[in-house]
py3Dmol code that shows the C-alpha trace and the ligand (Angstrom):
import py3Dmol

protein = """\
ATOM      1  CA  UNK A   1     119.925  23.787 -99.696  1.00  0.00           C
ATOM      2  CA  UNK A   2     118.042  25.956-102.165  1.00  0.00           C
ATOM      3  CA  UNK A   3     119.359  29.130-103.687  1.00  0.00           C
ATOM      4  CA  UNK A   4     116.242  31.063-104.708  1.00  0.00           C
ATOM      5  CA  UNK A   5     118.290  33.444-106.820  1.00  0.00           C
ATOM      6  CA  UNK A   6     119.567  30.761-109.169  1.00  0.00           C
ATOM      7  CA  UNK A   7     117.154  29.137-111.654  1.00  0.00           C
ATOM      8  CA  UNK A   8     117.381  25.359-111.782  1.00  0.00           C
ATOM      9  CA  UNK A   9     119.832  24.014-114.302  1.00  0.00           C
ATOM     10  CA  UNK A  10     118.337  22.286-117.320  1.00  0.00           C
ATOM     11  CA  UNK A  11     120.746  19.398-117.768  1.00  0.00           C
ATOM     12  CA  UNK A  12     118.714  16.959-119.863  1.00  0.00           C
ATOM     13  CA  UNK A  13     121.182  17.281-122.725  1.00  0.00           C
ATOM     14  CA  UNK A  14     124.134  16.941-120.378  1.00  0.00           C
ATOM     15  CA  UNK A  15     123.297  13.463-119.127  1.00  0.00           C
ATOM     16  CA  UNK A  16     124.828  10.512-120.941  1.00  0.00           C
ATOM     17  CA  UNK A  17     123.259   7.186-119.944  1.00  0.00           C
ATOM     18  CA  UNK A  18     126.215   4.846-120.248  1.00  0.00           C
ATOM     19  CA  UNK A  19     126.218   1.062-120.594  1.00  0.00           C
ATOM     20  CA  UNK A  20     122.531   0.706-121.383  1.00  0.00           C
ATOM     21  CA  UNK A  21     121.164  -2.853-121.620  1.00  0.00           C
ATOM     22  CA  UNK A  22     118.758  -3.493-124.513  1.00  0.00           C
ATOM     23  CA  UNK A  23     115.489  -5.267-123.696  1.00  0.00           C
ATOM     24  CA  UNK A  24     113.347  -5.867-126.756  1.00  0.00           C
ATOM     25  CA  UNK A  25     109.683  -6.684-126.302  1.00  0.00           C
ATOM     26  CA  UNK A  26     107.441  -7.497-129.243  1.00  0.00           C
ATOM     27  CA  UNK A  27     103.779  -8.500-129.148  1.00  0.00           C
ATOM     28  CA  UNK A  28     103.119 -10.783-132.125  1.00  0.00           C
ATOM     29  CA  UNK A  29      99.652 -10.289-133.596  1.00  0.00           C
ATOM     30  CA  UNK A  30      97.329 -13.111-134.619  1.00  0.00           C
ATOM     31  CA  UNK A  31      98.797 -15.641-132.198  1.00  0.00           C
ATOM     32  CA  UNK A  32      95.701 -17.429-130.854  1.00  0.00           C
ATOM     33  CA  UNK A  33      95.769 -20.391-133.269  1.00  0.00           C
ATOM     34  CA  UNK A  34      99.547 -20.727-133.010  1.00  0.00           C
ATOM     35  CA  UNK A  35      99.423 -20.699-129.212  1.00  0.00           C
ATOM     36  CA  UNK A  36      96.661 -23.296-129.163  1.00  0.00           C
ATOM     37  CA  UNK A  37      98.753 -25.620-131.338  1.00  0.00           C
ATOM     38  CA  UNK A  38     101.924 -24.997-129.325  1.00  0.00           C
ATOM     39  CA  UNK A  39     100.116 -25.621-126.032  1.00  0.00           C
ATOM     40  CA  UNK A  40      98.729 -28.928-127.265  1.00  0.00           C
ATOM     41  CA  UNK A  41     102.118 -30.027-128.611  1.00  0.00           C
ATOM     42  CA  UNK A  42     104.091 -29.015-125.519  1.00  0.00           C
ATOM     43  CA  UNK A  43     101.702 -30.678-123.081  1.00  0.00           C
ATOM     44  CA  UNK A  44     101.796 -33.865-125.157  1.00  0.00           C
ATOM     45  CA  UNK A  45     105.613 -33.813-125.132  1.00  0.00           C
ATOM     46  CA  UNK A  46     105.558 -33.244-121.384  1.00  0.00           C
ATOM     47  CA  UNK A  47     103.332 -36.286-120.946  1.00  0.00           C
ATOM     48  CA  UNK A  48     105.677 -38.416-123.070  1.00  0.00           C
ATOM     49  CA  UNK A  49     109.123 -37.186-121.969  1.00  0.00           C
ATOM     50  CA  UNK A  50     111.341 -37.556-118.966  1.00  0.00           C
ATOM     51  CA  UNK A  51     111.729 -34.402-116.926  1.00  0.00           C
ATOM     52  CA  UNK A  52     114.786 -32.277-117.612  1.00  0.00           C
ATOM     53  CA  UNK A  53     115.750 -29.723-114.991  1.00  0.00           C
ATOM     54  CA  UNK A  54     118.008 -26.804-115.655  1.00  0.00           C
ATOM     55  CA  UNK A  55     116.917 -23.509-114.144  1.00  0.00           C
ATOM     56  CA  UNK A  56     113.481 -24.709-113.141  1.00  0.00           C
ATOM     57  CA  UNK A  57     112.449 -25.577-109.596  1.00  0.00           C
ATOM     58  CA  UNK A  58     109.544 -27.882-110.239  1.00  0.00           C
ATOM     59  CA  UNK A  59     107.883 -27.722-113.605  1.00  0.00           C
ATOM     60  CA  UNK A  60     109.201 -29.255-116.807  1.00  0.00           C
ATOM     61  CA  UNK A  61     111.644 -28.311-119.527  1.00  0.00           C
ATOM     62  CA  UNK A  62     111.843 -30.053-122.890  1.00  0.00           C
ATOM     63  CA  UNK A  63     114.967 -30.912-124.829  1.00  0.00           C
ATOM     64  CA  UNK A  64     116.503 -27.900-126.582  1.00  0.00           C
ATOM     65  CA  UNK A  65     115.737 -29.042-130.148  1.00  0.00           C
ATOM     66  CA  UNK A  66     112.189 -27.680-130.318  1.00  0.00           C
ATOM     67  CA  UNK A  67     112.868 -25.763-133.515  1.00  0.00           C
ATOM     68  CA  UNK A  68     113.512 -29.040-135.323  1.00  0.00           C
ATOM     69  CA  UNK A  69     110.383 -30.855-134.137  1.00  0.00           C
ATOM     70  CA  UNK A  70     109.036 -30.276-137.641  1.00  0.00           C
ATOM     71  CA  UNK A  71     105.502 -29.237-136.726  1.00  0.00           C
ATOM     72  CA  UNK A  72     103.819 -26.285-138.485  1.00  0.00           C
ATOM     73  CA  UNK A  73     103.597 -24.438-135.158  1.00  0.00           C
ATOM     74  CA  UNK A  74     107.291 -24.947-134.316  1.00  0.00           C
ATOM     75  CA  UNK A  75     108.240 -23.848-137.848  1.00  0.00           C
ATOM     76  CA  UNK A  76     106.182 -20.677-137.384  1.00  0.00           C
ATOM     77  CA  UNK A  77     107.806 -20.038-134.021  1.00  0.00           C
ATOM     78  CA  UNK A  78     111.255 -20.516-135.588  1.00  0.00           C
ATOM     79  CA  UNK A  79     110.337 -17.921-138.185  1.00  0.00           C
ATOM     80  CA  UNK A  80     109.307 -15.491-135.419  1.00  0.00           C
ATOM     81  CA  UNK A  81     112.500 -15.981-133.395  1.00  0.00           C
ATOM     82  CA  UNK A  82     114.675 -15.577-136.494  1.00  0.00           C
ATOM     83  CA  UNK A  83     112.780 -12.496-137.645  1.00  0.00           C
ATOM     84  CA  UNK A  84     113.124 -10.751-134.288  1.00  0.00           C
ATOM     85  CA  UNK A  85     116.770 -11.812-133.941  1.00  0.00           C
ATOM     86  CA  UNK A  86     117.619 -10.292-137.320  1.00  0.00           C
ATOM     87  CA  UNK A  87     115.814  -7.069-136.378  1.00  0.00           C
ATOM     88  CA  UNK A  88     117.683  -6.912-133.065  1.00  0.00           C
ATOM     89  CA  UNK A  89     121.058  -7.553-134.697  1.00  0.00           C
ATOM     90  CA  UNK A  90     120.370  -4.841-137.239  1.00  0.00           C
ATOM     91  CA  UNK A  91     119.102  -2.320-134.690  1.00  0.00           C
ATOM     92  CA  UNK A  92     121.942  -2.873-132.217  1.00  0.00           C
ATOM     93  CA  UNK A  93     124.665  -2.751-134.855  1.00  0.00           C
ATOM     94  CA  UNK A  94     126.969   0.256-135.014  1.00  0.00           C
ATOM     95  CA  UNK A  95     126.344   0.230-138.780  1.00  0.00           C
ATOM     96  CA  UNK A  96     122.666  -0.486-139.415  1.00  0.00           C
ATOM     97  CA  UNK A  97     123.195  -0.807-143.161  1.00  0.00           C
ATOM     98  CA  UNK A  98     125.947  -3.441-142.891  1.00  0.00           C
ATOM     99  CA  UNK A  99     124.994  -7.017-143.766  1.00  0.00           C
ATOM    100  CA  UNK A 100     124.781  -9.408-140.817  1.00  0.00           C
ATOM    101  CA  UNK A 101     127.401 -12.098-141.328  1.00  0.00           C
ATOM    102  CA  UNK A 102     127.390 -13.766-137.902  1.00  0.00           C
ATOM    103  CA  UNK A 103     126.233 -17.386-138.044  1.00  0.00           C
ATOM    104  CA  UNK A 104     124.207 -18.812-135.202  1.00  0.00           C
ATOM    105  CA  UNK A 105     123.186 -22.092-133.671  1.00  0.00           C
ATOM    106  CA  UNK A 106     119.647 -21.837-132.356  1.00  0.00           C
ATOM    107  CA  UNK A 107     118.625 -23.787-129.239  1.00  0.00           C
ATOM    108  CA  UNK A 108     115.013 -23.704-128.148  1.00  0.00           C
ATOM    109  CA  UNK A 109     113.018 -25.474-125.454  1.00  0.00           C
ATOM    110  CA  UNK A 110     109.602 -25.406-123.816  1.00  0.00           C
ATOM    111  CA  UNK A 111     108.912 -24.648-120.156  1.00  0.00           C
ATOM    112  CA  UNK A 112     105.817 -25.706-118.248  1.00  0.00           C
ATOM    113  CA  UNK A 113     105.331 -24.237-114.793  1.00  0.00           C
ATOM    114  CA  UNK A 114     102.396 -25.175-112.614  1.00  0.00           C
ATOM    115  CA  UNK A 115     101.299 -23.988-109.155  1.00  0.00           C
ATOM    116  CA  UNK A 116     104.384 -23.082-107.124  1.00  0.00           C
ATOM    117  CA  UNK A 117     106.943 -23.814-109.867  1.00  0.00           C
ATOM    118  CA  UNK A 118     109.583 -21.183-110.541  1.00  0.00           C
ATOM    119  CA  UNK A 119     112.955 -20.607-112.191  1.00  0.00           C
ATOM    120  CA  UNK A 120     115.987 -19.707-110.113  1.00  0.00           C
ATOM    121  CA  UNK A 121     118.287 -16.791-110.942  1.00  0.00           C
ATOM    122  CA  UNK A 122     120.327 -17.695-113.996  1.00  0.00           C
ATOM    123  CA  UNK A 123     121.838 -16.464-117.239  1.00  0.00           C
ATOM    124  CA  UNK A 124     122.335 -18.386-120.514  1.00  0.00           C
ATOM    125  CA  UNK A 125     126.076 -19.130-120.771  1.00  0.00           C
ATOM    126  CA  UNK A 126     127.736 -19.220-124.197  1.00  0.00           C
ATOM    127  CA  UNK A 127     124.754 -17.662-125.992  1.00  0.00           C
ATOM    128  CA  UNK A 128     124.727 -14.153-127.450  1.00  0.00           C
ATOM    129  CA  UNK A 129     121.006 -13.356-127.457  1.00  0.00           C
ATOM    130  CA  UNK A 130     118.217 -15.099-125.562  1.00  0.00           C
ATOM    131  CA  UNK A 131     114.489 -14.850-125.901  1.00  0.00           C
ATOM    132  CA  UNK A 132     111.255 -16.074-124.404  1.00  0.00           C
ATOM    133  CA  UNK A 133     107.863 -16.429-126.068  1.00  0.00           C
ATOM    134  CA  UNK A 134     104.687 -16.802-124.043  1.00  0.00           C
ATOM    135  CA  UNK A 135     102.176 -19.441-125.076  1.00  0.00           C
ATOM    136  CA  UNK A 136     100.017 -19.240-121.965  1.00  0.00           C
ATOM    137  CA  UNK A 137     100.243 -17.163-118.804  1.00  0.00           C
ATOM    138  CA  UNK A 138      98.382 -19.931-116.937  1.00  0.00           C
ATOM    139  CA  UNK A 139      95.642 -17.635-115.631  1.00  0.00           C
ATOM    140  CA  UNK A 140      97.740 -16.279-112.738  1.00  0.00           C
ATOM    141  CA  UNK A 141      96.076 -15.189-109.511  1.00  0.00           C
ATOM    142  CA  UNK A 142      95.944 -11.407-109.852  1.00  0.00           C
ATOM    143  CA  UNK A 143      95.961 -11.013-106.057  1.00  0.00           C
ATOM    144  CA  UNK A 144      99.537 -12.275-105.866  1.00  0.00           C
ATOM    145  CA  UNK A 145     102.155  -9.758-107.046  1.00  0.00           C
ATOM    146  CA  UNK A 146     104.537 -11.002-109.724  1.00  0.00           C
ATOM    147  CA  UNK A 147     102.930 -14.484-109.878  1.00  0.00           C
ATOM    148  CA  UNK A 148     104.645 -16.282-112.757  1.00  0.00           C
ATOM    149  CA  UNK A 149     106.358 -13.101-113.924  1.00  0.00           C
ATOM    150  CA  UNK A 150     109.862 -12.913-115.316  1.00  0.00           C
ATOM    151  CA  UNK A 151     112.152 -10.486-113.482  1.00  0.00           C
ATOM    152  CA  UNK A 152     115.268  -9.115-115.141  1.00  0.00           C
ATOM    153  CA  UNK A 153     117.939  -8.312-112.564  1.00  0.00           C
ATOM    154  CA  UNK A 154     119.871  -5.061-112.777  1.00  0.00           C
ATOM    155  CA  UNK A 155     123.329  -6.032-114.075  1.00  0.00           C
ATOM    156  CA  UNK A 156     124.817  -3.026-112.294  1.00  0.00           C
ATOM    157  CA  UNK A 157     125.147  -4.841-108.992  1.00  0.00           C
ATOM    158  CA  UNK A 158     125.936  -1.702-107.023  1.00  0.00           C
ATOM    159  CA  UNK A 159     123.024   0.288-108.455  1.00  0.00           C
ATOM    160  CA  UNK A 160     120.472  -1.126-106.022  1.00  0.00           C
ATOM    161  CA  UNK A 161     122.490   0.466-103.224  1.00  0.00           C
ATOM    162  CA  UNK A 162     120.693   3.700-104.090  1.00  0.00           C
ATOM    163  CA  UNK A 163     117.190   3.367-102.673  1.00  0.00           C
ATOM    164  CA  UNK A 164     115.647   6.796-103.156  1.00  0.00           C
ATOM    165  CA  UNK A 165     112.091   6.541-104.429  1.00  0.00           C
ATOM    166  CA  UNK A 166     111.454   6.662-108.167  1.00  0.00           C
ATOM    167  CA  UNK A 167     115.151   6.898-108.985  1.00  0.00           C
ATOM    168  CA  UNK A 168     116.202   5.622-112.380  1.00  0.00           C
ATOM    169  CA  UNK A 169     119.117   4.090-110.479  1.00  0.00           C
ATOM    170  CA  UNK A 170     116.825   1.776-108.542  1.00  0.00           C
ATOM    171  CA  UNK A 171     114.286   0.208-110.880  1.00  0.00           C
ATOM    172  CA  UNK A 172     112.881  -3.303-111.089  1.00  0.00           C
ATOM    173  CA  UNK A 173     112.186  -4.864-114.455  1.00  0.00           C
ATOM    174  CA  UNK A 174     109.138  -7.147-114.231  1.00  0.00           C
ATOM    175  CA  UNK A 175     108.053  -8.519-117.594  1.00  0.00           C
ATOM    176  CA  UNK A 176     104.460  -9.299-118.513  1.00  0.00           C
ATOM    177  CA  UNK A 177     103.645 -12.715-119.943  1.00  0.00           C
ATOM    178  CA  UNK A 178     100.708 -12.123-122.249  1.00  0.00           C
ATOM    179  CA  UNK A 179     100.345 -14.880-124.848  1.00  0.00           C
ATOM    180  CA  UNK A 180     102.095 -13.898-128.079  1.00  0.00           C
ATOM    181  CA  UNK A 181     104.619 -11.649-126.315  1.00  0.00           C
ATOM    182  CA  UNK A 182     108.290 -12.195-127.126  1.00  0.00           C
ATOM    183  CA  UNK A 183     111.177 -10.730-125.132  1.00  0.00           C
ATOM    184  CA  UNK A 184     114.769 -10.734-126.384  1.00  0.00           C
ATOM    185  CA  UNK A 185     117.754  -9.788-124.243  1.00  0.00           C
ATOM    186  CA  UNK A 186     121.533 -10.238-124.013  1.00  0.00           C
ATOM    187  CA  UNK A 187     122.170 -13.761-122.734  1.00  0.00           C
ATOM    188  CA  UNK A 188     124.486 -12.637-119.950  1.00  0.00           C
ATOM    189  CA  UNK A 189     121.699 -10.755-118.168  1.00  0.00           C
ATOM    190  CA  UNK A 190     120.593 -12.562-115.021  1.00  0.00           C
ATOM    191  CA  UNK A 191     116.887 -13.245-114.627  1.00  0.00           C
ATOM    192  CA  UNK A 192     114.405 -15.401-112.740  1.00  0.00           C
ATOM    193  CA  UNK A 193     110.758 -16.410-112.860  1.00  0.00           C
ATOM    194  CA  UNK A 194     108.617 -15.856-109.779  1.00  0.00           C
ATOM    195  CA  UNK A 195     106.518 -18.809-108.541  1.00  0.00           C
ATOM    196  CA  UNK A 196     103.476 -19.442-110.681  1.00  0.00           C
ATOM    197  CA  UNK A 197     100.175 -19.130-108.843  1.00  0.00           C
ATOM    198  CA  UNK A 198      97.384 -20.164-111.125  1.00  0.00           C
ATOM    199  CA  UNK A 199      95.043 -22.987-111.940  1.00  0.00           C
ATOM    200  CA  UNK A 200      96.359 -23.601-115.453  1.00  0.00           C
ATOM    201  CA  UNK A 201      99.848 -24.343-116.749  1.00  0.00           C
ATOM    202  CA  UNK A 202     102.115 -21.398-117.524  1.00  0.00           C
ATOM    203  CA  UNK A 203     103.801 -22.279-120.811  1.00  0.00           C
ATOM    204  CA  UNK A 204     106.736 -20.408-122.283  1.00  0.00           C
ATOM    205  CA  UNK A 205     109.295 -21.205-124.945  1.00  0.00           C
ATOM    206  CA  UNK A 206     112.903 -20.143-124.470  1.00  0.00           C
ATOM    207  CA  UNK A 207     115.477 -19.551-127.158  1.00  0.00           C
ATOM    208  CA  UNK A 208     119.254 -19.121-127.336  1.00  0.00           C
ATOM    209  CA  UNK A 209     121.202 -17.793-130.290  1.00  0.00           C
ATOM    210  CA  UNK A 210     124.837 -18.938-130.000  1.00  0.00           C
ATOM    211  CA  UNK A 211     127.361 -17.305-132.302  1.00  0.00           C
ATOM    212  CA  UNK A 212     129.327 -19.993-134.153  1.00  0.00           C
ATOM    213  CA  UNK A 213     131.309 -17.920-136.617  1.00  0.00           C
TER     214      UNK A 213
END
"""
ligand_1 = """\
1
LIG
Fe 116.315 -18.054 -118.762
"""
view = py3Dmol.view(width=600, height=400)
view.addModel(protein, "pdb")
view.setStyle({"model": 0}, {"cartoon": {"style": "trace"}})
view.addModel(ligand_1, "xyz")
view.setStyle({"model": 1}, {"stick": {}})
view.zoomTo()
view.show()
């Protein structure tokens, strides 16, 4: 149904994208030494600890007090999480110049996924912002799509009903897991981790910021 007499409407300025969901990705520079120290520490803790299972199917999750382990590498990671959190709070505030008065409790834990391990669909109840930092991608098999990748699920449940190609209404959000990469997102957003396929351990560190006042 094309009317050749009427030029196409230019409606770019007429579209309002409502209810956008912020996804903040930040690649920290100079992370090789930090990641080496974190990998060594996490694997040692895994060897010493009992397995805790929350969202993981297989694999290992540490206790959620990683930020108080008192090691130089965990202190540096705490600094990174806090720095990004403050930037996110500032940037997503209606008044970017207003001081941030919300107080938070910070929970943080390590995840180790090996061949076949994955994380089921979940959100992070009671937290406000969540984050993940990648220590090692575990040398995933590049022949297997999404191996070990985090997928953010579209919170607009009905949106995937529309299946026209390349529609902004029908996108998948697959997140890379390069070492040093940190993703921060609203804690209510559902997500999952596809099964890891790789010879080395995929190591990530998760973080919750819970508002306490
Ligand atoms: Fe998660």
